[in-house]
All heavy atoms as TSV, in Angstrom:
chain	resi	resn	atom	element	x	y	z
A	1	GLY	N	N	2.521	9.254	4.405
A	1	GLY	CA	C	3.318	10.072	3.526
A	1	GLY	C	C	4.667	9.434	3.259
A	1	GLY	O	O	5.097	8.526	3.945
A	2	LEU	N	N	5.324	9.929	2.244
A	2	LEU	CA	C	6.619	9.404	1.832
A	2	LEU	C	C	7.736	10.344	2.270
A	2	LEU	O	O	7.540	11.547	2.325
A	2	LEU	CB	C	6.648	9.233	0.310
A	2	LEU	CG	C	5.594	8.284	-0.250
A	2	LEU	CD1	C	5.575	8.363	-1.756
A	2	LEU	CD2	C	5.870	6.875	0.202
A	3	PRO	N	N	8.909	9.802	2.542
A	3	PRO	CA	C	10.017	10.641	3.013
A	3	PRO	C	C	10.686	11.415	1.880
A	3	PRO	O	O	10.615	11.025	0.723
A	3	PRO	CB	C	10.977	9.621	3.603
A	3	PRO	CG	C	10.751	8.405	2.792
A	3	PRO	CD	C	9.260	8.408	2.497
A	4	GLY	N	N	11.340	12.506	2.232
A	4	GLY	CA	C	12.171	13.245	1.298
A	4	GLY	C	C	11.458	13.704	0.052
A	4	GLY	O	O	10.287	14.053	0.072
A	5	LYS	N	N	12.188	13.688	-1.046
A	5	LYS	CA	C	11.638	14.139	-2.321
A	5	LYS	C	C	11.447	12.962	-3.261
A	5	LYS	O	O	11.784	13.023	-4.431
A	5	LYS	CB	C	12.571	15.170	-2.944
A	5	LYS	CG	C	12.665	16.432	-2.132
A	5	LYS	CD	C	13.527	17.449	-2.810
A	5	LYS	CE	C	13.561	18.725	-1.984
A	5	LYS	NZ	N	14.327	19.775	-2.632
A	6	PHE	N	N	10.928	11.865	-2.752
A	6	PHE	CA	C	10.721	10.673	-3.571
A	6	PHE	C	C	9.741	10.970	-4.687
A	6	PHE	O	O	8.690	11.567	-4.480
A	6	PHE	CB	C	10.194	9.515	-2.714
A	6	PHE	CG	C	9.927	8.284	-3.522
A	6	PHE	CD1	C	10.951	7.411	-3.804
A	6	PHE	CD2	C	8.672	8.023	-4.032
A	6	PHE	CE1	C	10.722	6.277	-4.562
A	6	PHE	CE2	C	8.427	6.901	-4.791
A	6	PHE	CZ	C	9.466	6.024	-5.058
A	7	SER	N	N	10.078	10.527	-5.878
A	7	SER	CA	C	9.138	10.574	-6.992
A	7	SER	C	C	9.473	9.424	-7.921
A	7	SER	O	O	10.609	8.958	-7.968
A	7	SER	CB	C	9.201	11.916	-7.724
A	7	SER	OG	O	10.458	12.082	-8.329
A	8	GLY	N	N	8.471	8.959	-8.623
A	8	GLY	CA	C	8.649	7.836	-9.539
A	8	GLY	C	C	7.618	6.768	-9.271
A	8	GLY	O	O	6.663	6.967	-8.509
A	9	PRO	N	N	7.802	5.593	-9.878
A	9	PRO	CA	C	6.840	4.505	-9.648
A	9	PRO	C	C	7.004	3.918	-8.248
A	9	PRO	O	O	8.113	3.789	-7.736
A	9	PRO	CB	C	7.197	3.486	-10.728
A	9	PRO	CG	C	8.614	3.763	-11.074
A	9	PRO	CD	C	8.822	5.235	-10.846
A	10	LEU	N	N	5.890	3.600	-7.640
A	10	LEU	CA	C	5.862	3.033	-6.298
A	10	LEU	C	C	4.964	1.804	-6.334
A	10	LEU	O	O	3.833	1.873	-6.835
A	10	LEU	CB	C	5.303	4.062	-5.307
A	10	LEU	CG	C	5.297	3.651	-3.859
A	10	LEU	CD1	C	6.708	3.775	-3.288
A	10	LEU	CD2	C	4.352	4.523	-3.073
A	11	THR	N	N	5.461	0.687	-5.825
A	11	THR	CA	C	4.664	-0.537	-5.746
A	11	THR	C	C	4.047	-0.617	-4.363
A	11	THR	O	O	4.750	-0.541	-3.358
A	11	THR	CB	C	5.535	-1.779	-6.012
A	11	THR	OG1	O	6.156	-1.644	-7.291
A	11	THR	CG2	C	4.689	-3.037	-6.002
A	12	LEU	N	N	2.734	-0.754	-4.320
A	12	LEU	CA	C	1.993	-0.833	-3.069
A	12	LEU	C	C	1.393	-2.233	-2.972
A	12	LEU	O	O	0.568	-2.618	-3.798
A	12	LEU	CB	C	0.898	0.231	-3.052
A	12	LEU	CG	C	0.280	0.601	-1.724
A	12	LEU	CD1	C	1.329	1.173	-0.788
A	12	LEU	CD2	C	-0.833	1.602	-1.936
A	13	CYS	N	N	1.844	-3.020	-1.984
A	13	CYS	CA	C	1.381	-4.397	-1.793
A	13	CYS	C	C	0.617	-4.507	-0.485
A	13	CYS	O	O	1.047	-3.971	0.531
A	13	CYS	CB	C	2.557	-5.368	-1.771
A	13	CYS	SG	S	3.510	-5.411	-3.286
A	14	THR	N	N	-0.494	-5.223	-0.516
A	14	THR	CA	C	-1.292	-5.474	0.680
A	14	THR	C	C	-1.238	-6.967	0.978
A	14	THR	O	O	-1.491	-7.790	0.096
A	14	THR	CB	C	-2.755	-5.043	0.468
A	14	THR	OG1	O	-2.790	-3.652	0.152
A	14	THR	CG2	C	-3.586	-5.288	1.715
A	15	TYR	N	N	-0.894	-7.309	2.228
A	15	TYR	CA	C	-0.800	-8.697	2.673
A	15	TYR	C	C	-1.734	-8.920	3.852
A	15	TYR	O	O	-1.925	-8.023	4.674
A	15	TYR	CB	C	0.628	-9.021	3.156
A	15	TYR	CG	C	1.683	-8.877	2.101
A	15	TYR	CD1	C	2.339	-7.668	1.911
A	15	TYR	CD2	C	2.031	-9.957	1.304
A	15	TYR	CE1	C	3.327	-7.536	0.945
A	15	TYR	CE2	C	3.014	-9.831	0.342
A	15	TYR	CZ	C	3.660	-8.616	0.164
A	15	TYR	OH	O	4.630	-8.481	-0.791
A	16	ASN	N	N	-2.291	-10.136	3.950
A	16	ASN	CA	C	-3.025	-10.482	5.163
A	16	ASN	C	C	-2.016	-10.954	6.202
A	16	ASN	O	O	-0.814	-11.038	5.924
A	16	ASN	CB	C	-4.119	-11.515	4.876
A	16	ASN	CG	C	-3.589	-12.835	4.352
A	16	ASN	OD1	O	-2.426	-13.191	4.545
A	16	ASN	ND2	N	-4.440	-13.578	3.672
A	17	LEU	N	N	-2.472	-11.277	7.405
A	17	LEU	CA	C	-1.544	-11.661	8.470
A	17	LEU	C	C	-0.934	-13.043	8.272
A	17	LEU	O	O	-0.016	-13.420	8.990
A	17	LEU	CB	C	-2.225	-11.563	9.832
A	17	LEU	CG	C	-2.461	-10.137	10.320
A	17	LEU	CD1	C	-3.108	-10.142	11.699
A	17	LEU	CD2	C	-1.167	-9.340	10.349
A	18	ARG	N	N	-1.414	-13.784	7.305
A	18	ARG	CA	C	-0.796	-15.069	6.951
A	18	ARG	C	C	0.361	-14.866	5.974
A	18	ARG	O	O	1.021	-15.819	5.583
A	18	ARG	CB	C	-1.824	-15.997	6.326
A	18	ARG	CG	C	-2.898	-16.430	7.271
A	18	ARG	CD	C	-3.846	-17.367	6.592
A	18	ARG	NE	N	-4.964	-17.634	7.462
A	18	ARG	CZ	C	-6.137	-18.052	7.048
A	18	ARG	NH1	N	-6.349	-18.234	5.757
A	18	ARG	NH2	N	-7.096	-18.268	7.898
A	19	GLY	N	N	0.564	-13.626	5.547
A	19	GLY	CA	C	1.625	-13.326	4.606
A	19	GLY	C	C	1.233	-13.490	3.153
A	19	GLY	O	O	2.073	-13.409	2.266
A	20	GLN	N	N	-0.056	-13.731	2.906
A	20	GLN	CA	C	-0.544	-13.908	1.535
A	20	GLN	C	C	-0.772	-12.551	0.881
A	20	GLN	O	O	-1.362	-11.661	1.488
A	20	GLN	CB	C	-1.849	-14.702	1.535
A	20	GLN	CG	C	-1.688	-16.100	2.115
A	20	GLN	CD	C	-3.038	-16.741	2.403
A	20	GLN	OE1	O	-3.941	-16.095	2.930
A	20	GLN	NE2	N	-3.158	-18.024	2.081
A	21	LEU	N	N	-0.319	-12.413	-0.355
A	21	LEU	CA	C	-0.513	-11.184	-1.112
A	21	LEU	C	C	-1.983	-11.049	-1.493
A	21	LEU	O	O	-2.555	-11.942	-2.117
A	21	LEU	CB	C	0.353	-11.189	-2.372
A	21	LEU	CG	C	0.275	-9.963	-3.257
A	21	LEU	CD1	C	0.799	-8.726	-2.531
A	21	LEU	CD2	C	1.050	-10.207	-4.543
A	22	VAL	N	N	-2.611	-9.967	-1.084
A	22	VAL	CA	C	-4.020	-9.716	-1.357
A	22	VAL	C	C	-4.166	-8.822	-2.589
A	22	VAL	O	O	-5.063	-9.013	-3.402
A	22	VAL	CB	C	-4.702	-9.055	-0.134
A	22	VAL	CG1	C	-6.125	-8.681	-0.429
A	22	VAL	CG2	C	-4.622	-9.975	1.069
A	23	LYS	N	N	-3.254	-7.845	-2.726
A	23	LYS	CA	C	-3.318	-6.910	-3.851
A	23	LYS	C	C	-1.944	-6.287	-4.076
A	23	LYS	O	O	-1.214	-6.018	-3.125
A	23	LYS	CB	C	-4.335	-5.804	-3.567
A	23	LYS	CG	C	-4.523	-4.827	-4.700
A	23	LYS	CD	C	-5.565	-3.784	-4.346
A	23	LYS	CE	C	-5.793	-2.822	-5.488
A	23	LYS	NZ	N	-6.785	-1.812	-5.147
A	24	GLU	N	N	-1.624	-6.065	-5.340
A	24	GLU	CA	C	-0.400	-5.358	-5.706
A	24	GLU	C	C	-0.747	-4.343	-6.778
A	24	GLU	O	O	-1.455	-4.665	-7.734
A	24	GLU	CB	C	0.653	-6.326	-6.230
A	24	GLU	CG	C	1.951	-5.653	-6.611
A	24	GLU	CD	C	3.002	-6.646	-7.045
A	24	GLU	OE1	O	2.650	-7.645	-7.705
A	24	GLU	OE2	O	4.172	-6.428	-6.727
A	25	GLU	N	N	-0.284	-3.129	-6.589
A	25	GLU	CA	C	-0.547	-2.082	-7.574
A	25	GLU	C	C	0.660	-1.163	-7.676
A	25	GLU	O	O	1.426	-1.017	-6.736
A	25	GLU	CB	C	-1.796	-1.289	-7.228
A	25	GLU	CG	C	-1.734	-0.584	-5.889
A	25	GLU	CD	C	-3.032	0.123	-5.532
A	25	GLU	OE1	O	-3.437	1.024	-6.277
A	25	GLU	OE2	O	-3.621	-0.256	-4.510
A	26	VAL	N	N	0.832	-0.570	-8.842
A	26	VAL	CA	C	1.917	0.379	-9.077
A	26	VAL	C	C	1.290	1.750	-9.245
A	26	VAL	O	O	0.330	1.926	-9.995
A	26	VAL	CB	C	2.737	-0.002	-10.322
A	26	VAL	CG1	C	3.815	1.037	-10.582
A	26	VAL	CG2	C	3.349	-1.383	-10.153
A	27	ARG	N	N	1.843	2.710	-8.528
A	27	ARG	CA	C	1.351	4.092	-8.598
A	27	ARG	C	C	2.485	5.025	-8.988
A	27	ARG	O	O	3.637	4.793	-8.638
A	27	ARG	CB	C	0.786	4.536	-7.252
A	27	ARG	CG	C	-0.409	3.751	-6.806
A	27	ARG	CD	C	-0.984	4.384	-5.583
A	27	ARG	NE	N	-2.089	3.604	-5.055
A	27	ARG	CZ	C	-2.739	3.931	-3.971
A	27	ARG	NH1	N	-2.404	5.010	-3.285
A	27	ARG	NH2	N	-3.728	3.187	-3.540
A	28	ALA	N	N	2.136	6.086	-9.669
A	28	ALA	CA	C	3.109	7.128	-9.984
A	28	ALA	C	C	3.042	8.175	-8.877
A	28	ALA	O	O	1.960	8.661	-8.537
A	28	ALA	CB	C	2.782	7.755	-11.335
A	29	VAL	N	N	4.190	8.504	-8.314
A	29	VAL	CA	C	4.259	9.472	-7.220
A	29	VAL	C	C	5.190	10.593	-7.647
A	29	VAL	O	O	6.239	10.351	-8.244
A	29	VAL	CB	C	4.797	8.793	-5.938
A	29	VAL	CG1	C	4.936	9.792	-4.818
A	29	VAL	CG2	C	3.901	7.648	-5.526
A	30	ASN	N	N	4.804	11.825	-7.349
A	30	ASN	CA	C	5.698	12.945	-7.628
A	30	ASN	C	C	6.081	13.632	-6.322
A	30	ASN	O	O	5.463	13.415	-5.292
A	30	ASN	CB	C	5.082	13.928	-8.633
A	30	ASN	CG	C	3.825	14.580	-8.111
A	30	ASN	OD1	O	3.783	15.049	-6.978
A	30	ASN	ND2	N	2.792	14.633	-8.929
A	31	ALA	N	N	7.108	14.453	-6.377
A	31	ALA	CA	C	7.644	15.096	-5.172
A	31	ALA	C	C	6.663	16.074	-4.539
A	31	ALA	O	O	6.770	16.388	-3.362
A	31	ALA	CB	C	8.955	15.803	-5.504
A	32	MET	N	N	5.695	16.568	-5.288
A	32	MET	CA	C	4.738	17.540	-4.755
A	32	MET	C	C	3.616	16.869	-3.956
A	32	MET	O	O	3.085	17.442	-3.019
A	32	MET	CB	C	4.122	18.358	-5.897
A	32	MET	CG	C	5.147	19.170	-6.671
A	32	MET	SD	S	6.058	20.324	-5.645
A	32	MET	CE	C	4.776	21.466	-5.224
A	33	ASN	N	N	3.216	15.660	-4.331
A	33	ASN	CA	C	2.117	14.965	-3.650
A	33	ASN	C	C	2.634	13.621	-3.170
A	33	ASN	O	O	2.691	12.673	-3.921
A	33	ASN	CB	C	0.930	14.780	-4.602
A	33	ASN	CG	C	-0.237	14.124	-3.900
A	33	ASN	OD1	O	-0.250	13.994	-2.693
A	33	ASN	ND2	N	-1.209	13.704	-4.670
A	34	ARG	N	N	3.010	13.560	-1.885
A	34	ARG	CA	C	3.623	12.355	-1.344
A	34	ARG	C	C	2.707	11.582	-0.418
A	34	ARG	O	O	3.146	10.657	0.247
A	34	ARG	CB	C	4.922	12.725	-0.640
A	34	ARG	CG	C	5.920	13.337	-1.606
A	34	ARG	CD	C	7.165	13.752	-0.898
A	34	ARG	NE	N	6.828	14.662	0.184
A	34	ARG	CZ	C	7.537	14.778	1.285
A	34	ARG	NH1	N	8.598	14.067	1.462
A	34	ARG	NH2	N	7.177	15.630	2.219
A	35	ASP	N	N	1.448	11.930	-0.328
A	35	ASP	CA	C	0.511	11.198	0.521
A	35	ASP	C	C	-0.083	10.038	-0.267
A	35	ASP	O	O	-0.414	10.176	-1.433
A	35	ASP	CB	C	-0.615	12.109	0.999
A	35	ASP	CG	C	-0.118	13.166	1.970
A	35	ASP	OD1	O	0.868	12.897	2.675
A	35	ASP	OD2	O	-0.718	14.249	2.005
A	36	LEU	N	N	-0.216	8.898	0.401
A	36	LEU	CA	C	-0.817	7.729	-0.224
A	36	LEU	C	C	-2.140	7.409	0.456
A	36	LEU	O	O	-2.233	7.435	1.682
A	36	LEU	CB	C	0.104	6.511	-0.079
A	36	LEU	CG	C	1.405	6.542	-0.841
A	36	LEU	CD1	C	2.236	5.312	-0.489
A	36	LEU	CD2	C	1.147	6.594	-2.323
A	37	LEU	N	N	-3.134	7.102	-0.321
A	37	LEU	CA	C	-4.425	6.685	0.204
A	37	LEU	C	C	-4.560	5.190	-0.041
A	37	LEU	O	O	-4.496	4.734	-1.184
A	37	LEU	CB	C	-5.558	7.444	-0.497
A	37	LEU	CG	C	-6.971	7.045	-0.105
A	37	LEU	CD1	C	-7.216	7.343	1.373
A	37	LEU	CD2	C	-7.980	7.770	-0.953
A	38	TRP	N	N	-4.675	4.419	1.034
A	38	TRP	CA	C	-4.828	2.975	0.922
A	38	TRP	C	C	-6.303	2.652	0.780
A	38	TRP	O	O	-7.120	3.066	1.594
A	38	TRP	CB	C	-4.252	2.285	2.149
A	38	TRP	CG	C	-4.417	0.794	2.146
A	38	TRP	CD1	C	-3.884	-0.080	1.241
A	38	TRP	CD2	C	-5.162	0.011	3.068
A	38	TRP	NE1	N	-4.241	-1.364	1.556
A	38	TRP	CE2	C	-5.031	-1.333	2.674
A	38	TRP	CE3	C	-5.924	0.305	4.186
A	38	TRP	CZ2	C	-5.634	-2.374	3.374
A	38	TRP	CZ3	C	-6.512	-0.727	4.878
A	38	TRP	CH2	C	-6.371	-2.055	4.474
A	39	GLN	N	N	-6.633	1.918	-0.253
A	39	GLN	CA	C	-8.004	1.474	-0.455
A	39	GLN	C	C	-8.076	0.015	-0.030
A	39	GLN	O	O	-7.305	-0.813	-0.514
A	39	GLN	CB	C	-8.406	1.632	-1.916
A	39	GLN	CG	C	-8.412	3.067	-2.360
A	39	GLN	CD	C	-8.722	3.201	-3.828
A	39	GLN	OE1	O	-8.461	2.311	-4.616
A	39	GLN	NE2	N	-9.298	4.324	-4.188
A	40	ALA	N	N	-8.996	-0.302	0.858
A	40	ALA	CA	C	-9.127	-1.645	1.406
A	40	ALA	C	C	-9.908	-2.531	0.437
A	40	ALA	O	O	-11.018	-2.967	0.707
A	40	ALA	CB	C	-9.804	-1.590	2.767
A	41	LEU	N	N	-9.286	-2.775	-0.724
A	41	LEU	CA	C	-9.905	-3.588	-1.769
A	41	LEU	C	C	-8.946	-4.697	-2.187
A	41	LEU	O	O	-7.734	-4.519	-2.148
A	41	LEU	CB	C	-10.232	-2.730	-2.998
A	41	LEU	CG	C	-11.138	-1.521	-2.768
A	41	LEU	CD1	C	-11.203	-0.677	-4.027
A	41	LEU	CD2	C	-12.517	-1.967	-2.330
A	42	ASP	N	N	-9.495	-5.846	-2.623
A	42	ASP	CA	C	-8.635	-6.914	-3.132
A	42	ASP	C	C	-8.335	-6.669	-4.609
A	42	ASP	O	O	-8.738	-5.646	-5.174
A	42	ASP	CB	C	-9.262	-8.291	-2.875
A	42	ASP	CG	C	-10.514	-8.565	-3.696
A	42	ASP	OD1	O	-10.830	-7.789	-4.623
A	42	ASP	OD2	O	-11.184	-9.574	-3.414
A	43	LYS	N	N	-7.640	-7.612	-5.253
A	43	LYS	CA	C	-7.219	-7.399	-6.635
A	43	LYS	C	C	-8.378	-7.374	-7.626
A	43	LYS	O	O	-8.231	-6.874	-8.732
A	43	LYS	CB	C	-6.191	-8.442	-7.052
A	43	LYS	CG	C	-6.641	-9.863	-6.925
A	43	LYS	CD	C	-5.490	-10.802	-7.195
A	43	LYS	CE	C	-5.857	-12.210	-6.729
A	43	LYS	NZ	N	-4.695	-13.071	-6.717
A	44	GLU	N	N	-9.552	-7.869	-7.226
A	44	GLU	CA	C	-10.747	-7.789	-8.070
A	44	GLU	C	C	-11.604	-6.564	-7.761
A	44	GLU	O	O	-12.669	-6.386	-8.340
A	44	GLU	CB	C	-11.590	-9.054	-7.924
A	44	GLU	CG	C	-11.181	-10.160	-8.895
A	44	GLU	CD	C	-10.222	-11.125	-8.228
A	44	GLU	OE1	O	-10.505	-11.507	-7.088
A	44	GLU	OE2	O	-9.208	-11.484	-8.844
A	45	GLY	N	N	-11.171	-5.738	-6.796
A	45	GLY	CA	C	-11.906	-4.532	-6.446
A	45	GLY	C	C	-12.988	-4.736	-5.397
A	45	GLY	O	O	-13.776	-3.841	-5.129
A	46	ARG	N	N	-13.007	-5.913	-4.774
A	46	ARG	CA	C	-13.987	-6.190	-3.716
A	46	ARG	C	C	-13.452	-5.711	-2.377
A	46	ARG	O	O	-12.245	-5.778	-2.123
A	46	ARG	CB	C	-14.267	-7.691	-3.636
A	46	ARG	CG	C	-14.883	-8.265	-4.901
A	46	ARG	CD	C	-15.061	-9.750	-4.752
A	46	ARG	NE	N	-13.761	-10.367	-4.503
A	46	ARG	CZ	C	-13.336	-11.482	-5.089
A	46	ARG	NH1	N	-14.103	-12.133	-5.932
A	46	ARG	NH2	N	-12.148	-11.972	-4.808
A	47	PRO	N	N	-14.334	-5.241	-1.485
A	47	PRO	CA	C	-13.885	-4.796	-0.148
A	47	PRO	C	C	-13.254	-5.951	0.629
A	47	PRO	O	O	-13.711	-7.094	0.553
A	47	PRO	CB	C	-15.182	-4.336	0.529
A	47	PRO	CG	C	-16.133	-4.069	-0.589
A	47	PRO	CD	C	-15.768	-5.019	-1.690
A	48	LEU	N	N	-12.196	-5.639	1.364
A	48	LEU	CA	C	-11.533	-6.649	2.182
A	48	LEU	C	C	-12.385	-7.002	3.392
A	48	LEU	O	O	-13.175	-6.183	3.873
A	48	LEU	CB	C	-10.177	-6.125	2.661
A	48	LEU	CG	C	-9.130	-5.868	1.584
A	48	LEU	CD1	C	-7.880	-5.256	2.210
A	48	LEU	CD2	C	-8.782	-7.147	0.843
A	49	ASP	N	N	-12.207	-8.217	3.891
A	49	ASP	CA	C	-12.878	-8.637	5.114
A	49	ASP	C	C	-12.292	-7.892	6.303
A	49	ASP	O	O	-11.179	-7.364	6.238
A	49	ASP	CB	C	-12.693	-10.145	5.331
A	49	ASP	CG	C	-13.434	-10.976	4.295
A	49	ASP	OD1	O	-14.469	-10.507	3.778
A	49	ASP	OD2	O	-12.965	-12.097	4.002
A	50	SER	N	N	-13.026	-7.880	7.416
A	50	SER	CA	C	-12.517	-7.267	8.639
A	50	SER	C	C	-11.223	-7.949	9.052
A	50	SER	O	O	-11.078	-9.162	8.917
A	50	SER	CB	C	-13.537	-7.410	9.773
A	50	SER	OG	O	-14.684	-6.665	9.491
A	51	GLY	N	N	-10.275	-7.166	9.528
A	51	GLY	CA	C	-9.009	-7.730	9.972
A	51	GLY	C	C	-7.885	-6.732	9.864
A	51	GLY	O	O	-8.083	-5.570	9.517
A	52	ILE	N	N	-6.680	-7.212	10.147
A	52	ILE	CA	C	-5.478	-6.385	10.086
A	52	ILE	C	C	-4.691	-6.793	8.850
A	52	ILE	O	O	-4.541	-7.983	8.548
A	52	ILE	CB	C	-4.632	-6.559	11.359
A	52	ILE	CG1	C	-5.436	-6.090	12.574
A	52	ILE	CG2	C	-3.308	-5.799	11.246
A	52	ILE	CD1	C	-4.784	-6.382	13.897
A	53	TYR	N	N	-4.165	-5.804	8.153
A	53	TYR	CA	C	-3.418	-6.024	6.926
A	53	TYR	C	C	-2.089	-5.275	6.998
A	53	TYR	O	O	-1.977	-4.260	7.694
A	53	TYR	CB	C	-4.222	-5.550	5.714
A	53	TYR	CG	C	-5.469	-6.353	5.501
A	53	TYR	CD1	C	-6.649	-6.019	6.161
A	53	TYR	CD2	C	-5.466	-7.477	4.691
A	53	TYR	CE1	C	-7.800	-6.779	6.003
A	53	TYR	CE2	C	-6.607	-8.238	4.517
A	53	TYR	CZ	C	-7.773	-7.888	5.172
A	53	TYR	OH	O	-8.906	-8.651	5.015
A	54	LEU	N	N	-1.103	-5.788	6.296
A	54	LEU	CA	C	0.193	-5.127	6.193
A	54	LEU	C	C	0.283	-4.502	4.807
A	54	LEU	O	O	-0.002	-5.163	3.810
A	54	LEU	CB	C	1.328	-6.122	6.398
A	54	LEU	CG	C	1.332	-6.824	7.747
A	54	LEU	CD1	C	2.425	-7.885	7.787
A	54	LEU	CD2	C	1.518	-5.832	8.869
A	55	ILE	N	N	0.671	-3.238	4.763
A	55	ILE	CA	C	0.775	-2.504	3.508
A	55	ILE	C	C	2.238	-2.126	3.323
A	55	ILE	O	O	2.816	-1.434	4.159
A	55	ILE	CB	C	-0.111	-1.238	3.508
A	55	ILE	CG1	C	-1.563	-1.610	3.769
A	55	ILE	CG2	C	0.007	-0.504	2.196
A	55	ILE	CD1	C	-1.992	-1.388	5.167
A	56	ARG	N	N	2.846	-2.593	2.235
A	56	ARG	CA	C	4.256	-2.302	1.967
A	56	ARG	C	C	4.367	-1.437	0.727
A	56	ARG	O	O	3.819	-1.755	-0.323
A	56	ARG	CB	C	5.032	-3.588	1.763
A	56	ARG	CG	C	6.485	-3.310	1.341
A	56	ARG	CD	C	7.327	-4.521	1.414
A	56	ARG	NE	N	7.614	-4.739	2.830
A	56	ARG	CZ	C	8.100	-5.872	3.306
A	56	ARG	NH1	N	8.335	-6.871	2.518
A	56	ARG	NH2	N	8.343	-5.994	4.594
A	57	ALA	N	N	5.067	-0.326	0.878
A	57	ALA	CA	C	5.334	0.597	-0.227
A	57	ALA	C	C	6.812	0.474	-0.583
A	57	ALA	O	O	7.672	0.611	0.283
A	57	ALA	CB	C	4.999	2.023	0.178
A	58	LYS	N	N	7.098	0.179	-1.874
A	58	LYS	CA	C	8.480	0.020	-2.331
A	58	LYS	C	C	8.691	0.847	-3.590
A	58	LYS	O	O	7.859	0.842	-4.491
A	58	LYS	CB	C	8.778	-1.437	-2.674
A	58	LYS	CG	C	8.727	-2.378	-1.515
A	58	LYS	CD	C	9.152	-3.767	-1.904
A	58	LYS	CE	C	8.107	-4.410	-2.782
A	58	LYS	NZ	N	8.389	-5.798	-3.124
A	59	GLY	N	N	9.812	1.544	-3.636
A	59	GLY	CA	C	10.177	2.292	-4.826
A	59	GLY	C	C	11.611	2.753	-4.742
A	59	GLY	O	O	12.023	3.318	-3.726
A	60	GLY	N	N	12.406	2.498	-5.760
A	60	GLY	CA	C	13.813	2.875	-5.728
A	60	GLY	C	C	14.497	2.218	-4.546
A	60	GLY	O	O	14.407	1.012	-4.365
A	61	ASP	N	N	15.161	2.990	-3.703
A	61	ASP	CA	C	15.809	2.441	-2.508
A	61	ASP	C	C	14.942	2.631	-1.258
A	61	ASP	O	O	15.406	2.496	-0.139
A	61	ASP	CB	C	17.187	3.067	-2.295
A	61	ASP	CG	C	17.127	4.579	-2.110
A	61	ASP	OD1	O	16.034	5.157	-2.260
A	61	ASP	OD2	O	18.175	5.179	-1.818
A	62	PHE	N	N	13.669	2.933	-1.464
A	62	PHE	CA	C	12.722	3.182	-0.373
A	62	PHE	C	C	11.844	1.958	-0.159
A	62	PHE	O	O	11.349	1.356	-1.112
A	62	PHE	CB	C	11.854	4.394	-0.728
A	62	PHE	CG	C	10.667	4.571	0.159
A	62	PHE	CD1	C	10.794	5.089	1.432
A	62	PHE	CD2	C	9.404	4.216	-0.280
A	62	PHE	CE1	C	9.705	5.249	2.249
A	62	PHE	CE2	C	8.296	4.368	0.533
A	62	PHE	CZ	C	8.448	4.900	1.795
A	63	CYS	N	N	11.648	1.562	1.086
A	63	CYS	CA	C	10.719	0.490	1.428
A	63	CYS	C	C	10.178	0.770	2.834
A	63	CYS	O	O	10.943	0.989	3.769
A	63	CYS	CB	C	11.418	-0.864	1.393
A	63	CYS	SG	S	10.301	-2.239	1.701
A	64	GLN	N	N	8.851	0.781	2.959
A	64	GLN	CA	C	8.221	1.039	4.251
A	64	GLN	C	C	6.996	0.169	4.384
A	64	GLN	O	O	6.250	-0.030	3.424
A	64	GLN	CB	C	7.835	2.511	4.355
A	64	GLN	CG	C	7.262	2.889	5.694
A	64	GLN	CD	C	7.025	4.394	5.813
A	64	GLN	OE1	O	7.294	5.155	4.901
A	64	GLN	NE2	N	6.514	4.804	6.937
A	65	THR	N	N	6.764	-0.364	5.584
A	65	THR	CA	C	5.607	-1.199	5.851
A	65	THR	C	C	4.777	-0.566	6.965
A	65	THR	O	O	5.311	-0.055	7.934
A	65	THR	CB	C	6.047	-2.617	6.287
A	65	THR	OG1	O	6.888	-3.165	5.263
A	65	THR	CG2	C	4.839	-3.530	6.499
A	66	ALA	N	N	3.449	-0.609	6.786
A	66	ALA	CA	C	2.521	-0.067	7.775
A	66	ALA	C	C	1.398	-1.081	7.981
A	66	ALA	O	O	1.186	-1.970	7.163
A	66	ALA	CB	C	1.957	1.268	7.318
A	67	ARG	N	N	0.676	-0.928	9.085
A	67	ARG	CA	C	-0.493	-1.770	9.355
A	67	ARG	C	C	-1.751	-0.999	9.022
A	67	ARG	O	O	-1.838	0.215	9.244
A	67	ARG	CB	C	-0.543	-2.174	10.823
A	67	ARG	CG	C	0.489	-3.181	11.209
A	67	ARG	CD	C	0.290	-3.580	12.655
A	67	ARG	NE	N	0.245	-2.411	13.525
A	67	ARG	CZ	C	1.081	-2.148	14.486
A	67	ARG	NH1	N	2.050	-2.986	14.748
A	67	ARG	NH2	N	0.977	-1.084	15.205
A	68	GLY	N	N	-2.722	-1.725	8.513
A	68	GLY	CA	C	-4.035	-1.145	8.268
A	68	GLY	C	C	-5.090	-2.065	8.855
A	68	GLY	O	O	-4.901	-3.280	8.914
A	69	MET	N	N	-6.184	-1.493	9.320
A	69	MET	CA	C	-7.248	-2.291	9.917
A	69	MET	C	C	-8.555	-2.020	9.199
A	69	MET	O	O	-8.879	-0.862	8.909
A	69	MET	CB	C	-7.406	-1.961	11.402
A	69	MET	CG	C	-8.473	-2.775	12.094
A	69	MET	SD	S	-8.707	-2.337	13.828
A	69	MET	CE	C	-7.187	-2.895	14.522
A	70	VAL	N	N	-9.286	-3.091	8.921
A	70	VAL	CA	C	-10.619	-2.980	8.323
A	70	VAL	C	C	-11.616	-3.433	9.377
A	70	VAL	O	O	-11.493	-4.533	9.917
A	70	VAL	CB	C	-10.744	-3.844	7.054
A	70	VAL	CG1	C	-12.153	-3.789	6.503
A	70	VAL	CG2	C	-9.730	-3.405	6.010
A	71	VAL	N	N	-12.571	-2.577	9.682
A	71	VAL	CA	C	-13.616	-2.895	10.652
A	71	VAL	C	C	-14.958	-2.698	9.965
A	71	VAL	O	O	-15.221	-1.647	9.409
A	71	VAL	CB	C	-13.519	-1.986	11.903
A	71	VAL	CG1	C	-14.613	-2.324	12.889
A	71	VAL	CG2	C	-12.155	-2.097	12.546
A	72	LYS	N	N	-15.779	-3.725	10.006
A	72	LYS	CA	C	-17.103	-3.627	9.383
A	72	LYS	C	C	-18.180	-3.689	10.435
A	72	LYS	O	O	-18.056	-4.255	11.448
A	72	LYS	CB	C	-17.311	-4.753	8.379
A	72	LYS	CG	C	-16.378	-4.626	7.197
A	72	LYS	CD	C	-16.706	-5.687	6.202
A	72	LYS	CE	C	-15.799	-5.564	4.988
A	72	LYS	NZ	N	-16.107	-6.514	3.982
């Protein structure tokens, strides 16, 4: 979830542990629905390989990074 009453465009970037950008997408977020669902897909829409990924959400003066794990 997002803090406070953030609303507006949010850039969601997924990186592998080598620091390589796997996917970047922009989402519209409003103050009423602040939950984000991370889809473990690359920029072509293919499922990511098993492993740990870093997910960074940036928008306005907000920036947060989380870890995600894909297990097959």
